Phi, psi and omega in degrees: 000134184284155178300324179297317180295320178296315180298315179296321178300317178294320180292323177300315182297324185271345184252001184303314181292317179297323180295320178297319178297318180293321178293321177300317178298315180295323177298316179299324181283327187275332186272134188291332181241148180299325180297314180288328177295315180292324177298316179294319180293323176295318178298320178298316180298330180263009180058033176267072186293330178299321179296317179296315179300321179295315180298315181292325180296334180281347180281140179228074180298140185281342185250155175302320179296321177293318177296321178298316181298319180290318177298319179295321177295318176300318178299319180295319179293317179296324177299314178299328181278357179083009178270074189292322178297314179296319179299312180298319179298315181292320176297320179297313178299317180298317182293336177285336179270325184197148179300140177284151173284173184301316182296318180290323176299316180295316179295320175302313179298319178298319178298317180297319178299317180290343175264013179064033175244061184296327181297315179293320178299314180298319179297317178303312183289324178293316178298319181295319181296323181286337179282323185287000000 
């Protein structure tokens, strides 16, 4: 097992709770009505990721940046649900519309490492480091 994979595994274990809090905040910001935001946050608390994915799929943001934000949020939820291929696909689509934030770039890289694409993960993190 590579050192990068071991490091990511340890980081996944230690950041899971913080990631759920951050996703709950993003759900509240992204969803147009308080009712749907609370429904999504309750689903997150109960690990009902399918419900969150359904709520997010119904959103149709009018701008590329808005679509990117929703795709990245979908990727983060899919990552928590263990759907790494779907998460990586959504993060890739989101990054094509607008640059990902640091947390999404890192989660995208973690998904890639778990999909045995360490070279792409390393490139993502190296590119991000040179931008900052």
